[in-house]
C-alpha positions as CSV (number, residue, x, y, z in Angstrom):
1,E,-1.0,-4.4,44.8
2,K,1.0,-6.8,43.0
3,V,0.2,-9.3,41.1
4,D,1.1,-13.0,39.8
5,L,1.8,-12.8,36.4
6,T,2.2,-16.5,36.6
7,K,-1.7,-17.2,37.9
8,R,-3.0,-14.5,36.3
9,D,-1.9,-15.9,32.9
10,E,-2.6,-19.7,34.1
11,Q,-6.3,-18.8,34.6
12,R,-6.5,-17.1,31.5
13,S,-5.2,-20.0,29.9
14,S,-8.1,-22.3,31.0
15,L,-10.8,-19.8,29.1
16,P,-12.3,-21.3,25.8
17,A,-10.6,-20.9,23.0
18,S,-11.7,-17.9,20.3
19,S,-13.1,-19.0,17.1
20,G,-10.0,-17.6,15.2
21,S,-7.6,-20.0,17.7
22,Q,-9.7,-23.0,16.8
23,T,-7.3,-24.1,13.7
24,A,-4.1,-23.7,16.8
25,A,-6.2,-26.4,19.0
26,S,-5.5,-29.1,16.8
27,T,-2.0,-28.6,16.5
28,G,-1.4,-27.7,20.1
29,W,2.3,-29.0,20.5
30,L,3.3,-26.3,18.2
31,W,1.8,-23.6,20.1
32,R,2.5,-24.6,24.0
33,C,6.3,-25.4,22.7
34,Q,7.2,-22.4,20.1
35,P,10.1,-20.8,21.0
36,F,10.1,-18.8,17.9
37,Y,7.2,-17.2,15.6
38,L,6.4,-17.4,11.6
39,N,4.5,-14.0,11.0
40,A,0.9,-13.9,9.1
41,I,0.7,-13.1,5.4
42,V,-2.0,-11.1,4.4
43,D,-2.5,-13.3,1.1
44,Y,-2.8,-16.2,3.0
45,G,-6.4,-14.7,4.6
46,R,-7.1,-14.6,8.7
47,A,-8.5,-18.6,8.4
48,G,-6.2,-19.8,5.7
49,G,-3.7,-22.8,7.3
50,A,-0.6,-21.3,6.1
51,N,-0.6,-18.1,8.8
52,E,-1.7,-21.3,11.8
53,G,0.4,-20.5,15.3
54,C,1.5,-17.4,13.4
55,L,1.8,-13.9,14.5
56,S,1.5,-10.0,13.1
57,I,2.8,-6.8,14.1
58,R,-0.3,-5.7,15.9
59,D,0.2,-9.2,18.2
60,I,3.3,-7.6,19.3
61,I,2.8,-3.8,19.8
62,E,-0.1,-3.8,21.6
63,G,-1.7,-2.7,25.4
64,E,-4.0,-0.5,26.6
65,S,-3.7,2.9,27.6
66,G,-2.5,2.8,30.4
67,Q,-1.1,-0.2,30.5
68,V,1.8,0.9,27.7
69,Q,4.5,2.7,29.0
70,E,7.3,3.3,26.3
71,L,8.7,1.4,23.4
72,L,12.3,1.3,21.8
73,L,12.3,0.2,17.9
74,A,15.5,-0.2,16.4
75,N,15.5,-0.9,12.6
76,F,17.1,-0.7,9.1
77,M,14.1,0.6,7.5
78,I,11.1,2.1,9.4
79,D,8.1,3.7,7.8
80,L,6.5,5.0,10.8
81,D,3.4,6.5,9.7
82,W,2.3,3.0,8.3
83,M,3.4,1.3,11.8
84,V,1.4,3.7,14.0
85,S,-1.5,3.1,11.4
86,E,-1.3,-0.8,12.3
87,C,-0.4,-0.1,15.5
88,P,-2.1,2.7,16.8
89,V,-1.8,2.2,20.9
90,M,1.8,3.6,19.4
91,R,0.2,6.7,20.1
92,K,-0.2,6.5,23.4
93,M,2.8,5.5,24.7
94,Q,4.8,8.0,27.2
95,R,7.4,7.6,24.4
96,I,9.1,6.4,21.5
97,T,12.8,5.8,20.7
98,I,13.9,4.9,18.0
99,L,17.7,3.6,16.4
100,T,18.1,3.5,12.6
101,G,20.3,4.0,10.0
102,E,17.5,5.5,7.9
103,G,17.3,8.8,6.4
104,S,15.5,12.5,6.7
105,A,11.9,10.7,6.0
106,L,11.5,9.1,9.2
107,D,12.4,12.6,10.8
108,Q,9.2,14.3,9.2
109,S,7.5,11.0,10.3
110,A,8.2,10.8,14.1
111,G,7.6,15.1,14.3
112,R,3.9,14.1,12.8
113,L,3.5,11.3,15.8
114,R,5.4,13.7,18.5
115,K,1.3,15.9,18.0
116,T,-0.4,13.2,18.9
117,G,1.1,12.7,22.1
118,P,4.2,10.7,22.8
119,R,8.3,12.2,23.0
120,V,9.5,10.6,20.3
121,E,13.8,10.6,19.9
122,V,15.3,9.5,16.3
123,Y,19.1,7.9,16.9
124,R,21.7,6.8,14.2
125,P,24.2,4.9,15.8
126,P,27.9,5.6,14.5
127,L,29.3,3.5,12.2
128,P,33.1,3.6,12.0
129,I,33.9,0.8,9.4
130,A,33.4,1.8,6.1
131,F,30.1,-0.6,4.0
132,G,28.8,-0.8,7.1
133,S,25.3,-0.7,8.6
134,F,22.6,-0.4,11.2
135,H,20.7,-3.8,10.6
136,A,19.4,-4.8,13.7
137,K,15.7,-5.3,14.2
138,M,14.3,-5.2,17.7
139,I,11.2,-4.2,19.8
140,L,11.4,-3.3,23.3
141,L,8.1,-3.0,25.2
142,T,7.6,-1.9,28.6
143,F,3.7,-2.3,30.7
144,N,3.3,-1.5,33.8
145,D,4.3,-5.2,35.3
146,R,6.8,-6.4,32.1
147,I,9.0,-6.1,29.6
148,R,8.3,-7.6,26.0
149,V,11.8,-8.3,24.3
150,C,11.4,-9.0,20.2
151,I,14.0,-9.8,18.3
152,H,13.3,-10.8,14.5
153,T,14.2,-10.5,10.9
154,A,12.1,-7.8,9.5
155,N,12.3,-4.2,8.2
156,F,9.3,-2.3,9.7
157,I,7.9,-2.0,6.2
158,Y,4.4,-3.4,4.8
159,P,5.9,-5.6,2.1
160,D,8.3,-7.4,5.2
161,W,5.4,-8.1,7.3
162,W,2.7,-8.9,5.6
163,R,4.0,-10.4,2.1
164,K,7.4,-12.3,3.2
165,N,8.3,-15.4,5.0
166,Q,9.8,-13.7,8.0
167,A,10.6,-14.9,11.6
168,I,9.9,-13.5,15.0
169,Y,11.4,-14.4,18.4
170,V,9.2,-12.6,21.3
171,Q,8.9,-13.0,25.1
172,D,7.4,-11.4,28.0
173,F,9.8,-11.0,31.2
174,P,8.2,-10.0,34.7
175,R,9.3,-7.2,36.9
176,K,12.1,-8.0,39.5
177,Q,11.1,-8.8,42.8
178,Q,12.2,-5.9,45.0
179,Q,14.4,-8.6,46.9
180,Q,16.0,-8.8,43.6
181,G,18.1,-5.9,43.4
182,S,19.0,-3.6,40.2
183,Q,21.9,-6.7,39.8
184,P,21.3,-9.5,37.6
185,S,21.8,-13.4,39.0
186,T,23.6,-15.9,37.9
187,D,20.6,-17.5,36.1
188,M,19.4,-14.1,34.3
189,E,22.4,-11.8,33.5
190,D,23.2,-13.5,29.8
191,M,20.3,-12.3,28.6
192,E,20.1,-8.8,30.7
193,D,23.9,-8.1,29.9
194,Q,23.8,-8.5,26.6
195,L,20.9,-6.5,25.7
196,V,22.8,-3.8,27.9
197,A,26.2,-4.2,26.3
198,F,24.4,-3.9,22.7
199,L,22.6,-0.5,23.6
200,R,25.9,0.8,25.2
201,A,27.4,0.0,22.2
202,T,25.3,2.2,19.6
203,T,26.1,4.9,22.4
204,K,22.7,5.9,22.1
205,A,19.1,5.6,24.1
206,G,21.7,4.7,27.4
207,D,19.1,5.3,29.9
208,W,17.3,1.8,28.3
209,C,19.9,0.1,29.8
210,D,18.6,1.3,33.1
211,K,15.0,-0.2,32.4
212,I,16.4,-2.9,31.1
213,R,18.3,-3.9,34.5
214,Q,14.6,-3.4,36.4
215,F,13.4,-7.1,34.8
216,D,13.6,-10.6,35.3
217,Y,15.1,-12.5,32.9
218,S,15.8,-15.8,34.4
219,T,13.3,-17.8,32.1
220,A,14.4,-16.2,28.9
221,I,14.4,-19.5,26.3
222,G,17.4,-18.5,24.0
223,K,20.8,-16.4,24.0
224,I,21.4,-13.4,22.4
225,V,24.2,-13.1,19.6
226,A,24.7,-9.4,18.5
227,S,27.2,-8.0,16.3
228,V,29.0,-4.5,16.4
229,P,31.3,-2.3,14.0
230,G,35.1,-2.5,15.1
231,A,37.7,-4.3,15.4
232,H,37.4,-6.6,18.6
233,K,40.3,-7.8,20.5
234,G,40.7,-9.7,23.8
235,S,37.7,-10.8,25.7
236,D,35.7,-8.9,24.0
237,I,36.2,-11.2,20.8
238,N,33.9,-13.9,22.2
239,R,31.3,-11.1,23.0
240,W,30.3,-10.5,19.2
241,G,29.5,-11.8,15.9
242,H,30.0,-16.0,15.2
243,M,32.9,-15.9,17.8
244,R,29.8,-15.2,20.3
245,L,27.8,-17.8,18.6
246,R,31.0,-20.1,19.2
247,D,31.2,-19.4,22.7
248,V,27.3,-19.9,23.5
249,L,27.4,-23.8,21.2
250,S,31.0,-24.6,22.2
251,S,29.2,-24.8,25.9
252,Q,26.3,-26.8,25.4
253,P,26.6,-30.5,24.2
254,D,24.8,-31.6,21.0
255,P,21.5,-34.0,21.3
256,Q,22.8,-37.6,22.8
257,N,22.6,-39.8,20.4
258,L,22.5,-37.5,17.3
259,Q,24.7,-37.8,14.0
260,D,24.8,-37.9,10.8
261,F,24.5,-33.6,11.2
262,H,24.4,-30.8,8.2
263,L,24.5,-27.5,8.3
264,V,21.8,-25.1,6.9
265,C,22.2,-21.2,6.1
266,Q,19.4,-19.8,4.9
267,F,19.3,-16.1,4.3
268,S,18.3,-13.2,2.1
269,S,21.0,-11.5,1.3
270,L,25.5,-12.9,0.3
271,G,28.6,-11.4,0.9
272,S,31.4,-11.7,-0.9
273,L,32.8,-14.8,0.5
274,S,35.9,-17.4,0.3
275,D,36.3,-20.8,0.6
276,K,38.7,-20.5,3.8
277,W,36.2,-17.9,5.6
278,L,32.7,-20.0,4.9
279,L,33.8,-23.4,5.3
280,E,36.2,-23.1,7.7
281,E,35.8,-20.2,10.5
282,F,32.0,-19.5,9.8
283,A,31.8,-23.4,9.6
284,G,33.5,-24.1,12.5
285,T,31.4,-21.7,14.7
286,M,28.1,-23.9,13.2
287,V,29.8,-27.2,14.4
288,S,31.1,-26.0,17.8
289,S,29.9,-28.0,20.8
290,S,30.9,-29.5,23.8
291,S,30.8,-33.1,22.8
292,H,34.3,-33.0,20.8
293,R,37.2,-31.0,19.8
294,R,36.2,-28.7,17.3
295,P,38.1,-29.3,13.6
296,A,40.2,-26.8,11.4
297,R,37.9,-27.6,8.6
298,P,35.0,-29.3,9.2
299,S,33.1,-31.8,6.9
300,V,30.0,-31.5,7.9
301,P,27.7,-30.9,4.5
302,M,26.7,-27.2,4.6
303,H,23.1,-26.3,2.5
304,I,22.7,-22.8,1.3
305,V,19.0,-22.0,1.1
306,L,18.0,-19.6,-1.8
307,P,15.2,-19.0,-4.1
308,T,15.3,-19.6,-7.9
309,V,14.3,-17.2,-10.4
310,Q,11.5,-19.5,-11.2
311,Q,9.9,-18.9,-7.6
312,V,10.7,-15.2,-7.1
313,R,8.8,-15.1,-10.6
314,T,5.9,-17.1,-9.7
315,S,5.7,-16.1,-6.0
316,I,2.6,-13.8,-5.0
317,E,4.7,-10.4,-5.2
318,G,5.9,-11.5,-8.7
319,W,9.4,-9.9,-9.7
320,A,8.6,-7.2,-7.2
321,A,9.4,-9.9,-4.6
322,G,13.7,-9.3,-5.5
323,R,13.3,-5.7,-7.2
324,S,11.5,-3.0,-5.3
325,V,12.5,0.4,-4.7
326,S,12.4,3.1,-1.8
327,I,11.7,6.9,-2.3
328,D,14.5,8.8,-0.2
329,S,14.8,5.7,2.5
330,I,18.3,4.3,2.9
331,S,20.4,6.7,5.2
332,H,24.0,6.4,4.7
333,L,26.0,7.6,7.3
334,D,30.3,8.6,7.5
335,S,32.5,7.4,9.9
336,T,31.4,10.1,12.3
337,G,27.9,9.6,12.0
338,T,26.7,11.9,9.6
339,N,23.8,11.3,7.6
340,I,25.5,12.3,4.0
341,S,22.7,11.2,1.7
342,A,19.6,13.5,3.5
343,A,20.5,16.4,1.9
344,C,20.1,14.8,-1.5
345,P,16.5,12.8,-1.8
346,C,16.7,10.7,-4.7
347,V,15.0,7.5,-5.7
348,L,17.1,4.8,-4.6
349,P,17.0,1.2,-6.1
350,W,17.1,-1.3,-3.1
351,S,15.8,-5.1,-3.0
352,S,14.4,-7.5,-0.7
353,I,16.3,-10.0,-1.7
354,P,19.7,-8.3,-2.9
355,I,22.1,-11.1,-3.9
356,P,24.3,-9.6,-6.9
357,S,25.4,-12.8,-9.3
358,K,29.6,-11.8,-8.4
359,N,28.9,-13.0,-4.7
360,L,27.6,-16.1,-6.4
361,K,31.0,-18.1,-6.3
362,P,31.5,-21.5,-8.2
363,F,32.3,-22.9,-4.5
364,L,28.9,-22.4,-3.6
365,Q,27.2,-23.7,-6.3
366,P,26.9,-27.3,-5.1
367,M,25.5,-26.5,-1.8
368,L,22.9,-24.4,-3.7
369,H,19.1,-25.8,-2.2
370,K,15.7,-24.2,-3.0
371,W,13.4,-21.9,-0.9
372,G,9.9,-24.3,0.6
373,T,9.5,-27.4,-0.4
374,H,6.1,-26.7,-2.9
375,T,5.5,-26.2,-6.5
376,N,4.8,-22.1,-6.6
377,T,1.4,-21.4,-8.2
378,S,-0.3,-17.5,-8.2
379,R,-3.1,-18.8,-6.2
380,A,-1.9,-17.4,-2.1
381,G,-1.4,-20.5,-0.1
382,A,-1.4,-23.3,-2.8
383,S,1.4,-26.0,-2.9
384,S,1.9,-29.2,-4.8
385,T,2.7,-32.6,-2.9
386,S,6.6,-31.6,-1.8
387,A,9.1,-34.4,-2.4
388,C,10.3,-34.8,0.9
389,P,8.9,-36.5,3.8
390,S,9.0,-33.6,6.0
391,V,6.1,-30.7,5.2
392,P,7.0,-28.0,7.2
393,H,4.2,-26.6,9.5
394,P,2.5,-24.4,8.5
395,P,2.4,-25.8,5.5
396,G,2.1,-23.6,1.8
397,R,4.1,-20.7,2.9
398,S,6.6,-21.4,0.1
399,N,5.2,-18.6,-3.1
400,A,5.7,-15.8,-0.4
401,M,9.4,-15.1,-0.3
402,P,11.9,-15.0,1.9
403,H,13.3,-12.2,4.4
404,I,13.7,-14.6,6.8
405,K,17.4,-15.3,8.1
406,T,18.0,-18.6,9.8
407,F,20.8,-20.7,10.5
408,L,20.8,-24.3,12.2
409,K,22.8,-27.7,12.8
410,Y,20.2,-30.8,12.1
411,G,21.2,-34.8,13.0
412,Y,19.4,-38.1,13.0
413,R,18.9,-40.2,15.7
414,K,21.0,-43.7,15.5
415,D,18.2,-45.3,16.5
416,D,15.4,-43.2,14.6
417,T,13.9,-45.7,11.6
418,D,12.1,-43.0,10.7
419,R,14.7,-40.6,10.1
420,S,13.1,-37.9,11.5
421,P,15.7,-34.4,11.3
422,E,16.1,-33.4,14.7
423,L,17.3,-29.9,15.4
424,A,20.9,-29.6,17.8
425,W,20.3,-25.4,18.0
426,A,18.5,-23.2,15.7
427,F,19.1,-19.2,15.1
428,L,17.0,-16.7,13.9
429,G,18.0,-13.0,13.4
430,S,19.4,-10.0,11.3
431,H,22.5,-11.4,10.3
432,N,22.8,-12.4,6.3
433,L,25.8,-14.5,4.9
434,S,28.3,-12.1,5.1
435,K,31.5,-10.9,7.1
436,A,30.0,-7.6,7.8
437,A,27.4,-9.0,10.1
438,W,29.4,-12.0,11.3
439,G,32.8,-11.0,11.4
440,E,36.1,-11.8,10.1
441,L,38.7,-12.7,12.2
442,Q,42.2,-11.5,11.4
443,K,45.7,-10.4,12.7
444,N,45.9,-14.5,13.4
445,N,43.1,-15.0,14.8
446,S,43.7,-12.3,17.6
447,Q,41.1,-9.9,16.2
448,L,37.4,-9.9,15.2
449,S,36.5,-7.5,12.4
450,I,32.7,-6.4,12.3
451,R,31.1,-3.8,10.0
452,S,27.1,-3.6,10.8
453,Y,24.6,-4.0,13.8
454,E,23.2,-7.2,14.0
455,L,21.1,-8.7,16.7
456,G,19.7,-12.6,16.9
457,V,18.7,-15.0,19.3
458,V,19.7,-19.2,19.2
459,V,17.8,-21.4,21.3
460,S,18.8,-24.9,21.7
461,P,17.7,-28.2,23.7
462,S,20.1,-26.8,26.6
463,T,18.5,-23.4,26.6
464,L,15.3,-24.5,26.9
465,Q,15.9,-26.8,29.4
466,Q,13.0,-26.8,32.3
467,L,11.3,-24.1,30.8
468,S,8.2,-24.1,29.4
469,P,5.5,-21.4,28.0
470,L,2.5,-20.6,29.6
471,L,-1.2,-21.6,28.2
472,P,-1.7,-19.2,25.7
473,H,-5.2,-17.5,26.5
474,P,-8.0,-17.1,23.4
475,S,-6.2,-14.1,22.2
476,L,-3.2,-15.8,20.8
477,M,-4.3,-16.1,16.9
478,T,-3.4,-12.8,15.3
479,R,-6.0,-10.2,15.2
480,S,-7.4,-6.7,14.1
481,S,-6.8,-4.4,16.6
482,G,-9.0,-1.3,15.7
483,P,-11.2,-0.8,12.2
484,S,-10.7,-2.4,9.3
485,S,-11.2,-1.0,5.7
486,S,-12.8,-4.7,5.0
487,A,-16.4,-5.1,7.0
488,A,-16.6,-8.6,6.4
489,A,-13.0,-8.9,8.1
490,A,-14.1,-6.8,10.7
491,A,-17.3,-8.7,11.1
492,A,-15.1,-12.4,11.0
493,S,-12.4,-11.0,13.6
494,P,-12.4,-12.7,16.8
495,P,-13.7,-10.8,20.0
496,S,-10.4,-8.2,21.5
497,P,-9.5,-9.5,24.6
498,P,-9.8,-7.2,27.5
499,T,-5.9,-7.5,28.4
500,V,-2.7,-7.5,26.6
501,R,-1.4,-11.1,25.7
502,S,0.9,-13.4,27.5
503,F,4.3,-14.1,25.9
504,L,5.4,-15.1,29.5
505,W,7.7,-18.8,30.1
506,H,8.3,-19.8,33.2
507,K,10.4,-22.8,35.2
508,T,8.9,-26.3,35.3
509,S,11.7,-26.9,38.1
510,D,15.0,-25.2,39.3
511,D,17.1,-28.9,39.5
512,T,18.3,-29.5,35.6
513,T,20.9,-32.2,36.7
514,N,18.9,-35.3,36.6
515,A,16.0,-33.7,34.0
516,P,16.1,-34.8,30.1
517,L,16.8,-32.6,27.7
518,P,13.7,-31.5,25.0
519,R,14.2,-32.7,21.8
520,L,13.9,-29.7,19.0
521,Y,12.2,-30.7,15.4
522,P,11.3,-28.9,12.6
523,A,7.9,-28.3,13.2
524,T,5.3,-30.6,11.5
525,A,1.6,-30.9,11.2
526,R,2.2,-34.0,14.1
527,P,4.9,-34.1,16.9
528,P,7.7,-37.2,16.3
529,K,7.7,-40.2,18.7
530,T,9.2,-39.4,22.0
531,P,10.1,-40.8,25.0
532,S,8.3,-40.9,28.0
533,G,9.4,-37.8,30.0
534,C,11.3,-36.0,27.1
535,R,9.1,-33.0,25.5
536,A,9.1,-32.7,22.1
537,I,9.5,-28.7,20.8
538,G,8.4,-27.6,17.2
539,V,10.6,-24.7,15.9
540,P,8.5,-23.5,12.6
541,V,11.2,-24.1,10.0
542,P,9.3,-22.9,6.9
543,Y,12.4,-24.8,4.8
544,P,11.9,-28.9,4.6
545,L,14.8,-30.5,6.1
546,P,17.0,-31.8,4.2
547,P,16.3,-29.1,1.8
548,V,15.7,-29.3,-2.0
549,A,18.8,-29.3,-3.7
550,Y,18.7,-27.5,-7.1
551,V,18.6,-29.0,-10.2
552,Q,21.4,-27.6,-11.9
553,V,20.4,-27.6,-15.8
554,R,17.3,-25.8,-14.8
555,D,17.1,-24.4,-11.1
556,E,19.1,-20.6,-11.6
557,P,19.5,-18.6,-8.2
558,W,17.7,-15.2,-7.8
559,C,20.5,-12.3,-8.8
560,V,19.0,-8.8,-8.1
561,D,21.3,-8.0,-11.3
562,G,20.5,-10.5,-13.6
563,K,18.5,-10.4,-16.8
564,H,15.0,-11.5,-15.5
565,S,13.0,-12.4,-19.0
566,G,9.0,-13.2,-19.5
567,V,6.1,-12.3,-17.3
568,D,5.6,-12.9,-13.8
569,D,2.1,-14.4,-12.6
570,M,0.9,-10.4,-11.9
571,G,1.3,-10.4,-15.6
572,Q,4.5,-7.4,-15.4
573,T,8.3,-8.0,-16.5
574,C,10.6,-7.5,-14.3
575,P,12.4,-4.1,-15.1
576,S,8.7,-2.6,-15.2
577,Q,8.0,-4.0,-11.7
578,L,8.2,-1.4,-8.7
579,T,6.7,-2.1,-5.2
580,R,6.8,0.8,-3.0
581,F,8.7,0.0,1.0
582,Y,7.0,3.3,1.7
583,G,3.6,4.6,2.1
584,N,1.4,1.8,2.7
585,G,-2.0,2.0,5.1
586,R,-3.4,-0.4,7.4
587,A,-3.1,-3.9,5.7
588,D,-7.0,-5.7,5.2
589,F,-6.5,-8.7,7.6
């Protein structure tokens, strides 16, 4: 029997809210119009305001036996044993496909998971250009009636999902109606084709391309921006990297009457950049719009958001937030795809914020802005009053360090006396600020060279026009899925819903000609005033707009190779504080 997903989820949304989502009701506009989410952080607690409206990995990889079918995981780092402890439904799946650059430890974990039931396949996509990596972060989860697409910024490891700030795009898409056939319609072809093209470029998991074609992506709220390694020429030059982002933005107008634009680049790793590449080539992409011609060297101010040494020291992880170790965790592949390090297990230093001091070149210094908006303290979720008029919502997340990567353009309306910042577009994904991730134009702009695999999503008023999410049913607050190690936490947990949650959106109308574009704002506790008939959509940007500028005499940007003295809020000195990326158990949440 066919089920109308839209009607079913609308019926669920009319149920009374559970105790776990009461706080969400007070800021319901954030929930009804949330194009992406932040992650729940264990230090802030289940009832903490800093976790309001946030998701855990359990909220994404979930389902009852018989509902979930297959899972595809793509990531740079994967602690598979930890993932299964967080998401035990993985043991009930028919098949799990993994795309990664991980080393031999993952193969051992996959072998253990196979013994519990699912068929587990591990693939390592080739890296044809030196110093590239498989850095894309994605979850594809198929159910009987839908596919879940999740593109995010976190590695599949405990500290990334539970102790650092991350961003998550997740959306469900129903199966195509029989009359639609296997070929995409005009409305849905972009999301569908981009997913298929990316998987084909990895040369692995080819049968997933056929699975992707079975679903209807006409309600996609964003455009995928992917990178794959290679020297891309001809029509392919606009398919990948920052040229794909430029192509998307060039087809969309800036919001009407929006002016005084600013660009923001927020990331966790910084490549070796030139003034020309950043301020001409990449900034040229970020200012692109169908409303005006792209200047050769944009004059729009650019803000680079990086945590300071003091912010790392006083974070909930202390020095470990920026300096950590992994045992036999990172795979190094040569140009043939052969793992050249697996035969030699060793302790490999790896940093959550791997920014070497040599890459912080002098021309970047005037652009530096601090992470977050509050003064960090050792108390989780605590904060002082922001110096900026717009405090991000959920509040109090500044003392969790960023592994999130966001790029955006914002401005101000001519007639807005409150000077509320408004987003022209916002991007989240695995891309850091580097030529390896975004690509570099070469040979008189006839070739785009990219080293790494990356995935991201850009949302804008144009991509969200005439689309609205179905109201959440009671389970939308993150919850435990299985027994917790804490009896008190288990007792306080809201009851599990009988069915899987929904991240479905639907079209409010097929006519976009006369429909007003929605307005995108950085999420705050109260929605800004908008004209009648114009929706305000809150985007959870975990730092203020405008960002807080560095005080040059006092603020020092975090560098992984810097000499950091003193003890952190954990009482540890920098060289002695080592945090495990792997081997963590289920979070007590």
